[in-house]
All heavy atoms as an XYZ file, in Angstrom:
842
protein
N       0.831     -1.200      0.000
C       0.000      0.000      0.000
C       0.873      1.260      0.000
O       0.624      2.164     -0.795
C      -0.902     -0.050      1.237
C      -1.667      1.231      1.487
C      -3.148      1.004      1.226
N      -3.882      2.217      1.476
C      -4.567      2.839      0.566
N      -4.666      2.353     -0.632
N      -5.214      3.928      0.857
N       1.819      1.325      0.855
C       2.718      2.468      0.947
C       3.501      2.617     -0.352
O       3.717      3.726     -0.842
C       3.670      2.246      2.152
C       4.726      3.292      2.286
C       4.138      4.544      2.944
N       5.177      5.551      3.082
C       5.063      6.799      2.676
N       3.947      7.223      2.162
N       6.038      7.637      2.831
N       3.904      1.514     -0.919
C       4.651      1.508     -2.182
C       3.803      2.094     -3.302
O       4.296      2.862     -4.136
C       5.072      0.082     -2.496
C       5.926     -0.029     -3.750
C       6.507     -1.439     -3.811
N       7.027     -1.745     -5.110
C       8.197     -1.351     -5.561
N       8.968     -0.618     -4.812
N       8.603     -1.696     -6.758
N       2.515      1.739     -3.315
C       1.609      2.269     -4.343
C       1.476      3.787     -4.198
O       1.433      4.502     -5.188
C       0.227      1.625     -4.226
C       0.107      0.339     -4.992
C      -1.339     -0.160     -4.952
O      -2.041      0.086     -3.966
N      -1.731     -0.865     -5.979
N       1.408      4.267     -2.975
C       1.302      5.712     -2.741
C       2.561      6.420     -3.244
O       2.485      7.469     -3.869
C       1.112      5.997     -1.246
C      -0.251      5.619     -0.727
C      -0.374      5.815      0.772
O       0.602      6.296      1.414
O      -1.439      5.497      1.313
N       3.704      5.818     -2.974
C       4.975      6.407     -3.433
C       5.018      6.423     -4.963
O       5.394      7.424     -5.575
C       6.182      5.644     -2.843
C       6.239      5.864     -1.331
C       7.479      6.073     -3.509
C       7.273      5.010     -0.622
N       4.627      5.327     -5.589
C       4.606      5.260     -7.057
C       3.640      6.293     -7.635
O       3.936      6.938     -8.658
C       4.228      3.856     -7.528
C       5.292      2.780     -7.347
C       4.719      1.397     -7.710
C       6.499      3.077     -8.198
N       2.489      6.453     -7.000
C       1.498      7.427     -7.469
C       2.045      8.850     -7.334
O       1.888      9.668     -8.233
C       0.185      7.282     -6.676
C      -0.913      8.229     -7.097
C      -1.338      8.073     -8.546
O      -1.184      6.987     -9.145
O      -1.816      9.086     -9.127
N       2.720      9.107     -6.208
C       3.325     10.436     -6.014
C       4.402     10.697     -7.062
O       4.490     11.798     -7.612
C       3.921     10.556     -4.609
C       2.894     10.680     -3.519
C       3.520     10.655     -2.127
O       4.718     10.382     -1.970
N       2.711     10.930     -1.113
N       5.208      9.697     -7.330
C       6.250      9.838     -8.357
C       5.631     10.037     -9.736
O       6.125     10.825    -10.538
C       7.165      8.614     -8.343
C       8.104      8.562     -7.156
C       8.981      7.323     -7.159
O       8.908      6.518     -8.101
O       9.755      7.165     -6.200
N       4.557      9.315    -10.012
C       3.869      9.467    -11.303
C       3.323     10.888    -11.434
O       3.485     11.542    -12.467
C       2.745      8.449    -11.422
C       2.088      8.419    -12.804
C       0.874      7.490    -12.858
N      -0.281      8.015    -12.147
C      -1.052      9.033    -12.564
N      -0.776      9.635    -13.686
N      -2.073      9.441    -11.852
N       2.678     11.383    -10.361
C       2.121     12.730    -10.395
C       3.235     13.782    -10.523
O       3.099     14.762    -11.263
C       1.280     12.988     -9.141
C      -0.036     12.243     -9.155
C      -0.852     12.456     -7.885
O      -0.422     13.164     -6.974
N      -2.021     11.830     -7.835
N       4.337     13.572     -9.829
C       5.466     14.493     -9.920
C       6.034     14.469    -11.343
O       6.371     15.518    -11.920
C       6.543     14.127     -8.906
N       6.126     13.281    -11.919
C       6.613     13.150    -13.300
C       5.674     13.843    -14.280
O       6.115     14.522    -15.214
N       4.369     13.684    -14.061
C       3.384     14.340    -14.928
C       3.482     15.865    -14.782
O       3.383     16.598    -15.770
C       1.965     13.864    -14.577
C       1.715     12.394    -14.882
S       1.839     12.025    -16.630
C       0.308     12.693    -17.195
N       3.682     16.333    -13.559
C       3.817     17.770    -13.320
C       5.067     18.306    -14.033
O       5.029     19.365    -14.670
C       3.883     18.059    -11.819
N       6.179     17.554    -13.933
C       7.404     17.968    -14.640
C       7.173     17.983    -16.145
O       7.614     18.892    -16.845
C       8.562     17.030    -14.284
C       9.187     17.316    -12.926
C      10.519     16.608    -12.753
N      10.415     15.152    -12.864
C      10.153     14.331    -11.852
N       9.957     14.809    -10.645
N      10.083     13.034    -12.046
N       6.465     16.987    -16.639
C       6.165     16.915    -18.066
C       5.310     18.111    -18.491
O       5.569     18.719    -19.541
C       5.451     15.597    -18.394
C       5.163     15.325    -19.860
C       6.452     15.309    -20.675
C       4.422     14.009    -20.013
N       4.309     18.469    -17.678
C       3.478     19.642    -17.974
C       4.336     20.908    -17.991
O       4.196     21.754    -18.877
C       2.362     19.790    -16.931
C       1.074     19.090    -17.291
C      -0.103     19.524    -16.422
N       0.189     19.535    -14.989
C       0.127     18.481    -14.185
N      -0.238     17.299    -14.668
N       0.408     18.585    -12.903
N       5.225     21.031    -17.021
C       6.113     22.198    -16.972
C       6.984     22.273    -18.220
O       7.162     23.343    -18.807
C       7.015     22.153    -15.726
C       6.261     22.458    -14.438
O       5.117     22.950    -14.523
O       6.828     22.199    -13.360
N       7.520     21.143    -18.605
C       8.371     21.091    -19.808
C       7.562     21.486    -21.037
O       8.010     22.289    -21.866
C       9.000     19.690    -19.972
C      10.050     19.460    -18.880
C       9.618     19.527    -21.354
C      10.559     18.025    -18.798
N       6.353     20.955    -21.155
C       5.500     21.290    -22.297
C       5.153     22.780    -22.306
O       5.173     23.427    -23.355
C       4.214     20.455    -22.272
C       4.399     19.031    -22.701
C       3.074     18.289    -22.686
C       3.222     16.841    -23.141
N       1.937     16.141    -23.118
N       4.847     23.334    -21.125
C       4.525     24.766    -21.043
C       5.726     25.628    -21.411
O       5.589     26.617    -22.142
C       4.040     25.114    -19.630
C       2.648     24.600    -19.325
C       2.236     24.827    -17.872
O       2.991     25.505    -17.120
O       1.162     24.330    -17.490
N       6.896     25.251    -20.904
C       8.111     26.006    -21.244
C       8.402     25.919    -22.742
O       8.771     26.906    -23.372
C       9.315     25.492    -20.452
C       9.379     26.037    -19.033
C      10.750     25.814    -18.429
N      11.168     24.422    -18.503
C      11.132     23.565    -17.492
N      10.726     23.944    -16.308
N      11.545     22.320    -17.641
N       8.188     24.738    -23.307
C       8.411     24.551    -24.741
C       7.428     25.403    -25.546
O       7.818     26.066    -26.517
C       8.275     23.072    -25.113
C       8.528     22.796    -26.553
N       9.763     22.965    -27.133
C       7.698     22.395    -27.551
C       9.688     22.668    -28.415
N       8.443     22.315    -28.688
N       6.155     25.382    -25.125
C       5.150     26.196    -25.817
C       5.498     27.674    -25.706
O       5.404     28.430    -26.693
C       3.759     25.925    -25.241
N       5.945     28.122    -24.529
C       6.344     29.516    -24.329
C       7.553     29.853    -25.196
O       7.620     30.917    -25.808
C       6.662     29.776    -22.848
C       7.001     31.222    -22.541
C       5.848     32.156    -22.829
O       4.718     31.867    -22.465
N       6.116     33.257    -23.490
N       8.494     28.923    -25.280
C       9.682     29.130    -26.104
C       9.293     29.267    -27.573
O       9.807     30.131    -28.281
C      10.650     27.962    -25.913
C      11.990     28.171    -26.559
C      12.945     27.019    -26.261
O      12.534     25.941    -25.818
N      14.219     27.243    -26.486
N       8.349     28.437    -28.028
C       7.880     28.535    -29.413
C       7.211     29.891    -29.669
O       7.422     30.511    -30.722
C       6.922     27.391    -29.746
C       7.547     25.998    -29.838
C       6.457     24.948    -30.054
C       8.578     25.940    -30.954
N       6.407     30.335    -28.712
C       5.759     31.641    -28.851
C       6.806     32.757    -28.895
O       6.704     33.683    -29.711
C       4.790     31.895    -27.689
C       3.529     31.072    -27.751
C       2.645     31.298    -26.522
O       3.070     31.924    -25.549
N       1.432     30.787    -26.577
N       7.800     32.671    -28.026
C       8.866     33.671    -28.008
C       9.623     33.692    -29.336
O       9.927     34.758    -29.875
C       9.848     33.408    -26.855
C       9.224     33.660    -25.488
O       8.136     34.267    -25.417
O       9.833     33.216    -24.485
N       9.916     32.506    -29.849
C      10.619     32.418    -31.129
C       9.778     33.016    -32.254
O      10.301     33.715    -33.125
C      10.979     30.966    -31.442
C      12.092     30.416    -30.562
C      12.310     28.918    -30.759
O      11.618     28.301    -31.574
O      13.193     28.371    -30.059
N       8.484     32.759    -32.236
C       7.590     33.324    -33.261
C       7.555     34.849    -33.150
O       7.609     35.547    -34.158
C       6.176     32.741    -33.115
C       5.194     33.251    -34.131
C       5.564     32.911    -35.568
O       6.297     31.926    -35.802
O       5.125     33.650    -36.471
N       7.472     35.356    -31.910
C       7.498     36.809    -31.714
C       8.805     37.403    -32.230
O       8.809     38.446    -32.888
C       7.328     37.145    -30.231
C       5.928     37.630    -29.923
C       5.780     38.130    -28.502
N       5.271     36.992    -27.742
C       5.735     36.567    -26.586
N       6.700     37.198    -25.985
N       5.223     35.524    -25.989
N       9.908     36.718    -31.944
C      11.208     37.199    -32.421
C      11.275     37.211    -33.952
O      11.805     38.149    -34.552
C      12.341     36.334    -31.855
C      12.695     36.574    -30.398
C      13.717     35.536    -29.926
C      13.235     37.972    -30.191
N      10.733     36.164    -34.570
C      10.710     36.126    -36.041
C       9.891     37.286    -36.604
O      10.287     37.926    -37.571
C      10.137     34.801    -36.533
C      11.147     33.680    -36.627
C      10.608     32.488    -37.416
N       9.484     31.842    -36.753
C       9.593     30.912    -35.816
N      10.781     30.507    -35.417
N       8.516     30.377    -35.276
N       8.750     37.554    -35.979
C       7.906     38.668    -36.442
C       8.618     40.002    -36.259
O       8.591     40.846    -37.151
C       6.574     38.682    -35.694
C       5.632     37.589    -36.131
C       4.332     37.629    -35.351
C       3.396     36.508    -35.780
N       2.154     36.501    -34.983
N       9.266     40.176    -35.102
C       9.999     41.425    -34.859
C      11.148     41.572    -35.849
O      11.388     42.660    -36.378
C      10.514     41.480    -33.417
C       9.412     41.699    -32.404
S       9.946     42.073    -30.713
C      11.131     40.812    -30.357
N      11.841     40.478    -36.124
C      12.946     40.529    -37.085
C      12.425     40.879    -38.472
O      13.051     41.654    -39.200
C      13.687     39.187    -37.118
C      14.941     39.219    -37.959
C      15.967     40.200    -37.445
O      16.283     40.220    -36.268
N      16.482     41.037    -38.321
N      11.274     40.337    -38.814
C      10.660     40.645    -40.101
C      10.332     42.135    -40.202
O      10.587     42.783    -41.221
C       9.399     39.801    -40.287
O       8.726     40.178    -41.446
N       9.760     42.679    -39.137
C       9.434     44.109    -39.118
C      10.714     44.938    -39.218
O      10.782     45.906    -39.987
C       8.639     44.463    -37.835
C       8.539     45.970    -37.651
C       7.258     43.844    -37.880
N      11.734     44.540    -38.467
C      13.001     45.270    -38.521
C      13.621     45.206    -39.915
O      14.135     46.206    -40.421
C      13.983     44.712    -37.486
C      13.658     45.024    -36.027
C      14.623     44.295    -35.105
C      13.712     46.517    -35.767
N      13.571     44.042    -40.550
C      14.107     43.903    -41.906
C      13.367     44.813    -42.878
O      13.971     45.465    -43.722
C      14.004     42.448    -42.381
C      14.961     41.520    -41.644
O      15.882     42.026    -40.960
O      14.774     40.288    -41.742
N      12.033     44.850    -42.736
C      11.221     45.696    -43.626
C      11.551     47.170    -43.398
O      11.736     47.936    -44.357
C       9.736     45.435    -43.389
C       8.830     46.192    -44.337
C       7.358     45.827    -44.185
N       6.897     45.725    -42.825
C       6.505     46.766    -42.070
N       6.556     47.987    -42.559
N       6.069     46.574    -40.844
N      11.659     47.574    -42.131
C      11.990     48.964    -41.821
C      13.381     49.336    -42.342
O      13.579     50.428    -42.873
C      11.917     49.208    -40.312
C      10.522     49.199    -39.701
C      10.607     49.302    -38.183
C       9.676     50.327    -40.258
N      14.311     48.411    -42.211
C      15.663     48.658    -42.708
C      15.653     48.826    -44.230
O      16.297     49.726    -44.768
C      16.582     47.501    -42.308
C      18.026     47.710    -42.695
C      18.919     46.568    -42.253
O      18.422     45.573    -41.683
O      20.124     46.668    -42.496
N      14.897     47.976    -44.903
C      14.799     48.077    -46.370
C      14.161     49.410    -46.773
O      14.613     50.061    -47.722
C      13.990     46.905    -46.922
N      13.116     49.816    -46.049
C      12.473     51.100    -46.348
C      13.443     52.254    -46.121
O      13.492     53.188    -46.921
C      11.227     51.290    -45.474
C      10.067     50.402    -45.869
C       8.898     50.508    -44.900
O       8.935     51.347    -43.962
O       7.925     49.745    -45.083
N      14.207     52.190    -45.039
C      15.171     53.238    -44.733
C      16.264     53.303    -45.802
O      16.654     54.387    -46.238
C      15.794     52.989    -43.350
C      16.601     54.138    -42.839
C      15.718     55.322    -42.585
C      16.462     56.437    -41.899
N      15.637     57.629    -41.779
N      16.735     52.140    -46.230
C      17.741     52.109    -47.293
C      17.189     52.731    -48.575
O      17.883     53.498    -49.245
C      18.183     50.669    -47.562
C      19.097     50.100    -46.508
C      19.448     48.641    -46.754
O      19.038     48.081    -47.794
O      20.137     48.053    -45.898
N      15.940     52.413    -48.912
C      15.322     52.969    -50.111
C      15.172     54.485    -49.982
O      15.427     55.232    -50.928
C      13.949     52.312    -50.354
C      13.281     52.754    -51.625
C      14.093     52.463    -52.875
O      14.795     51.430    -52.917
O      14.035     53.279    -53.821
N      14.788     54.940    -48.793
C      14.642     56.376    -48.546
C      15.992     57.081    -48.682
O      16.088     58.135    -49.322
C      14.077     56.567    -47.131
C      13.819     57.988    -46.735
C      13.290     58.085    -45.312
O      12.426     57.280    -44.935
O      13.761     58.974    -44.584
N      17.034     56.485    -48.115
C      18.371     57.081    -48.224
C      18.858     57.084    -49.667
O      19.475     58.053    -50.122
C      19.357     56.324    -47.330
C      19.147     56.511    -45.828
C      20.074     55.583    -45.043
C      19.377     57.952    -45.411
N      18.574     56.010    -50.390
C      18.970     55.938    -51.799
C      18.272     57.056    -52.591
O      18.885     57.733    -53.418
C      18.590     54.566    -52.364
C      19.268     54.236    -53.670
C      18.989     52.805    -54.133
N      19.491     51.812    -53.195
C      18.719     50.973    -52.488
N      17.415     50.985    -52.631
N      19.246     50.101    -51.657
N      16.978     57.271    -52.310
C      16.233     58.321    -53.005
C      16.796     59.704    -52.668
O      16.941     60.563    -53.547
C      14.749     58.239    -52.636
N      17.141     59.924    -51.395
C      17.717     61.213    -50.997
C      19.065     61.439    -51.675
O      19.376     62.551    -52.093
C      17.881     61.276    -49.478
C      16.589     61.508    -48.747
C      16.816     61.616    -47.254
C      15.507     61.838    -46.521
N      15.697     61.954    -45.072
N      19.852     60.375    -51.778
C      21.150     60.488    -52.433
C      20.978     60.833    -53.913
O      21.679     61.711    -54.439
C      21.924     59.172    -52.279
C      23.336     59.137    -52.830
C      24.203     60.196    -52.171
C      23.946     57.763    -52.625
N      20.036     60.180    -54.565
C      19.771     60.482    -55.980
C      19.303     61.925    -56.146
O      19.704     62.616    -57.076
C      18.732     59.512    -56.538
C      19.252     58.108    -56.746
C      18.177     57.134    -57.216
O      17.092     57.579    -57.625
O      18.437     55.924    -57.160
N      18.456     62.374    -55.224
C      17.969     63.754    -55.274
C      19.118     64.738    -55.092
O      19.209     65.744    -55.798
C      16.917     63.948    -54.177
C      16.250     65.296    -54.194
C      15.198     65.421    -53.112
O      14.537     64.427    -52.778
O      15.056     66.544    -52.590
N      20.019     64.432    -54.155
C      21.174     65.305    -53.920
C      22.075     65.352    -55.156
O      22.560     66.423    -55.538
C      21.956     64.819    -52.704
N      22.271     64.196    -55.775
C      23.089     64.165    -57.001
C      22.444     64.989    -58.104
O      23.119     65.713    -58.836
C      23.279     62.732    -57.474
C      24.261     61.957    -56.647
C      24.442     60.555    -57.187
N      25.305     59.775    -56.320
C      25.190     58.481    -56.132
N      24.247     57.799    -56.743
N      26.019     57.840    -55.329
N      21.123     64.879    -58.232
C      20.402     65.646    -59.252
C      20.541     67.147    -58.980
O      20.756     67.942    -59.908
C      18.929     65.237    -59.288
N      20.435     67.535    -57.700
C      20.593     68.959    -57.347
C      21.998     69.448    -57.688
O      22.171     70.542    -58.230
C      20.313     69.169    -55.863
C      18.865     69.487    -55.543
C      18.702     70.107    -54.164
N      19.284     69.330    -53.089
C      18.670     68.351    -52.442
N      17.443     68.030    -52.754
N      19.276     67.700    -51.476
N      23.002     68.624    -57.382
C      24.384     69.007    -57.702
C      24.550     69.185    -59.208
O      25.193     70.126    -59.664
C      25.360     67.948    -57.201
C      25.584     67.981    -55.719
C      26.566     66.892    -55.289
O      26.660     65.848    -55.906
N      27.290     67.149    -54.205
N      23.956     68.273    -59.965
C      24.046     68.359    -61.418
C      23.382     69.629    -61.923
O      23.941     70.344    -62.767
C      23.397     67.124    -62.057
C      23.441     67.025    -63.571
C      24.888     67.018    -64.056
C      22.719     65.784    -64.046
N      22.193     69.939    -61.384
C      21.505     71.166    -61.791
C      22.312     72.407    -61.424
O      22.390     73.358    -62.202
C      20.115     71.235    -61.144
C      19.061     70.313    -61.746
C      17.774     70.377    -60.935
C      18.788     70.670    -63.194
N      22.922     72.380    -60.244
C      23.745     73.522    -59.845
C      24.940     73.677    -60.780
O      25.308     74.789    -61.143
C      24.210     73.359    -58.397
C      23.095     73.554    -57.392
C      23.514     73.203    -55.981
O      24.585     72.662    -55.753
N      22.661     73.519    -55.023
N      25.542     72.556    -61.154
C      26.683     72.613    -62.080
C      26.231     73.160    -63.428
O      26.919     73.978    -64.040
C      27.295     71.225    -62.236
N      25.045     72.705    -63.882
C      24.514     73.201    -65.163
C      24.218     74.685    -65.051
O      24.558     75.472    -65.938
C      23.251     72.400    -65.572
C      23.651     70.986    -65.975
C      22.503     73.099    -66.692
C      22.474     70.047    -66.175
N      23.589     75.094    -63.943
C      23.274     76.513    -63.739
C      24.541     77.348    -63.719
O      24.591     78.425    -64.320
C      22.499     76.714    -62.435
C      21.060     76.220    -62.521
O      20.585     75.970    -63.646
O      20.419     76.092    -61.460
N      25.577     76.858    -63.037
C      26.834     77.601    -62.966
C      27.457     77.717    -64.352
O      27.943     78.782    -64.742
C      27.792     76.914    -61.999
N      27.419     76.629    -65.096
C      27.974     76.630    -66.450
C      27.182     77.584    -67.350
O      27.755     78.360    -68.123
C      27.942     75.216    -67.015
O      28.335     75.212    -68.360
N      25.872     77.519    -67.232
C      25.005     78.393    -68.047
C      25.234     79.857    -67.676
O      25.323     80.723    -68.540
C      23.542     78.007    -67.815
C      22.584     78.704    -68.750
C      21.153     78.215    -68.564
O      20.952     77.051    -68.197
O      20.251     79.028    -68.782
N      25.358     80.136    -66.381
C      25.605     81.505    -65.916
C      26.924     82.019    -66.493
O      27.011     83.152    -66.978
C      25.631     81.525    -64.385
C      25.952     82.872    -63.806
C      24.983     83.869    -63.750
C      27.232     83.157    -63.327
C      25.289     85.118    -63.230
C      27.539     84.399    -62.807
C      26.562     85.373    -62.750
O      26.867     86.594    -62.241
N      27.943     81.162    -66.457
C      29.250     81.546    -66.991
C      29.151     81.844    -68.490
O      29.717     82.818    -68.975
C      30.250     80.412    -66.738
C      31.674     80.752    -67.085
C      32.627     79.611    -66.742
O      32.408     78.928    -65.730
O      33.582     79.432    -67.505
N      28.416     81.027    -69.182
C      28.234     81.230    -70.625
C      27.514     82.550    -70.898
O      27.903     83.310    -71.796
C      27.422     80.064    -71.200
O      27.131     80.275    -72.550
N      26.466     82.838    -70.108
C      25.726     84.099    -70.290
C      26.633     85.287    -69.983
O      26.617     86.296    -70.707
C      24.465     84.104    -69.384
C      23.449     83.094    -69.916
C      23.850     85.493    -69.302
C      22.270     82.844    -68.987
N      27.452     85.172    -68.930
C      28.378     86.246    -68.583
C      29.358     86.504    -69.724
O      29.662     87.651    -70.048
C      29.135     85.910    -67.292
C      28.339     86.127    -66.035
C      27.976     87.591    -65.827
O      28.843     88.470    -65.972
O      26.804     87.849    -65.514
N      29.852     85.434    -70.332
C      30.793     85.590    -71.456
C      30.099     86.282    -72.630
O      30.687     87.143    -73.282
C      31.340     84.227    -71.891
C      32.374     83.677    -70.946
C      32.892     82.327    -71.418
C      33.904     81.766    -70.442
N      34.374     80.430    -70.829
N      28.852     85.899    -72.918
C      28.103     86.534    -74.005
C      27.903     88.019    -73.725
O      28.079     88.862    -74.627
C      26.735     85.865    -74.176
C      26.774     84.497    -74.824
C      25.388     83.854    -74.909
O      24.381     84.594    -74.922
O      25.325     82.615    -74.962
N      27.522     88.344    -72.479
C      27.315     89.750    -72.120
C      28.616     90.528    -72.251
O      28.631     91.660    -72.765
C      26.776     89.852    -70.685
C      25.304     89.514    -70.594
C      24.740     89.386    -69.190
C      25.055     90.422    -68.223
N      24.382     90.231    -66.906
N      29.717     89.924    -71.820
C      31.012     90.591    -71.910
C      31.382     90.827    -73.381
O      31.865     91.908    -73.743
C      32.088     89.744    -71.216
C      33.419     90.428    -71.077
C      33.328     91.678    -70.205
O      32.592     91.731    -69.238
N      34.084     92.694    -70.579
N      31.127     89.829    -74.227
C      31.430     89.972    -75.659
C      30.575     91.084    -76.270
O      31.069     91.894    -77.079
C      31.189     88.647    -76.372
N      29.295     91.153    -75.873
C      28.415     92.213    -76.390
C      28.884     93.581    -75.928
O      28.890     94.549    -76.717
C      26.972     91.969    -75.934
C      26.287     90.828    -76.651
C      24.872     90.568    -76.125
O      24.305     91.440    -75.431
O      24.336     89.491    -76.410
N      29.301     93.682    -74.661
C      29.809     94.952    -74.150
C      31.055     95.396    -74.907
O      31.219     96.572    -75.271
C      30.124     94.840    -72.651
C      28.927     94.901    -71.707
C      29.378     94.627    -70.273
C      28.253     96.257    -71.780
N      31.945     94.438    -75.149
C      33.163     94.760    -75.894
C      32.821     95.206    -77.311
O      33.414     96.164    -77.828
C      34.104     93.554    -75.916
C      34.743     93.277    -74.564
C      35.556     91.988    -74.533
O      35.769     91.363    -75.602
O      35.985     91.599    -73.435
N      31.849     94.539    -77.932
C      31.440     94.922    -79.288
C      30.843     96.318    -79.279
O      31.122     97.136    -80.191
C      30.430     93.904    -79.835
N      30.015     96.624    -78.263
C      29.440     97.971    -78.156
C      30.525     99.022    -77.937
O      30.485    100.113    -78.534
C      28.420     98.039    -77.019
C      27.073     97.384    -77.277
C      26.242     97.370    -76.002
C      26.317     98.111    -78.382
N      31.493     98.686    -77.094
C      32.587     99.636    -76.853
C      33.385     99.884    -78.134
O      33.776    101.014    -78.428
C      33.501     99.112    -75.736
C      32.877     99.203    -74.366
C      33.723     98.503    -73.295
O      34.641     97.766    -73.608
N      33.379     98.768    -72.035
N      33.607     98.828    -78.884
C      34.336     98.980    -80.154
C      33.513     99.814    -81.135
O      34.054    100.687    -81.830
C      34.648     97.608    -80.748
C      35.721     96.856    -79.995
C      35.909     95.432    -80.523
O      35.201     95.000    -81.418
N      36.875     94.726    -79.931
N      32.207     99.562    -81.161
C      31.335    100.347    -82.062
C      31.347    101.809    -81.654
O      31.406    102.713    -82.514
C      29.901     99.814    -82.016
O      29.832     98.529    -82.538
N      31.257    102.063    -80.341
C      31.253    103.444    -79.847
C      32.587    104.111    -80.191
O      32.622    105.263    -80.654
C      31.039    103.478    -78.345
C      31.103    104.900    -77.804
C      30.882    104.950    -76.319
N      29.476    104.752    -76.076
C      28.971    104.513    -74.884
N      29.761    104.393    -73.836
N      27.671    104.363    -74.724
N      33.648    103.368    -79.980
C      34.959    103.937    -80.290
C      35.080    104.213    -81.777
O      35.589    105.271    -82.177
C      36.055    102.960    -79.829
N      34.581    103.302    -82.585
C      34.639    103.520    -84.040
C      33.774    104.715    -84.437
O      34.153    105.530    -85.289
C      34.183    102.260    -84.756
N      32.605    104.854    -83.797
C      31.711    105.960    -84.102
C      32.344    107.279    -83.688
O      32.320    108.258    -84.445
C      30.380    105.749    -83.377
C      29.285    106.764    -83.659
C      28.916    106.757    -85.138
C      28.058    106.449    -82.819
N      32.936    107.323    -82.500
C      33.610    108.531    -82.055
C      34.780    108.876    -82.949
O      35.027    110.050    -83.247
C      34.090    108.347    -80.597
C      32.982    108.331    -79.572
C      33.473    107.999    -78.179
O      34.668    107.713    -77.963
O      32.608    107.993    -77.261
N      35.467    107.860    -83.397
C      36.607    108.071    -84.305
C      36.132    108.659    -85.627
O      36.731    109.590    -86.161
C      37.309    106.738    -84.527
C      38.623    106.836    -85.261
C      39.683    107.587    -84.447
O      39.721    107.481    -83.214
O      40.462    108.305    -85.074
N      34.978    108.098    -86.123
C      34.466    108.595    -87.409
C      33.904    110.011    -87.259
O      33.965    110.806    -88.201
C      33.423    107.666    -87.984
O      32.263    107.690    -87.191
N      33.389    110.364    -86.080
C      32.869    111.704    -85.867
C      34.001    112.722    -85.792
O      33.856    113.874    -86.211
C      32.048    111.762    -84.573
C      30.687    111.128    -84.687
C      29.917    111.156    -83.378
O      30.443    111.601    -82.341
O      28.767    110.668    -83.386
N      35.120    112.302    -85.274
C      36.278    113.195    -85.193
C      36.877    113.428    -86.569
O      37.439    114.500    -86.841
C      37.358    112.576    -84.290
C      37.074    112.754    -82.849
C      38.279    112.371    -82.022
N      37.761    111.663    -80.836
C      38.261    110.580    -80.316
N      39.328    110.026    -80.840
N      37.753    110.051    -79.262
N      36.750    112.458    -87.388
C      37.394    112.575    -88.691
C      36.597    113.385    -89.680
O      35.785    114.164    -89.544
C      37.592    111.186    -89.287
């Protein structure tokens, strides 16, 4: 009789340990699933951030190109204006010369 009680207690203790193990395993699986979901979200956010940075870099390059074009165009316009001024000065000088003569 006493032996049966001891065996029953051991069986119940074993079942309790088994339940604990199963619960810990289930909790571990849930934790792993949560971690996978969080990693997925982090990966997506990282990809979005990389795309955003790539777009900003392209925009900055485009702005630099436009500034270079604007600077080049400005320089060209300045040269044209200078050439026109020189031509006007030469015309004025020629006109003054012809008036003196």
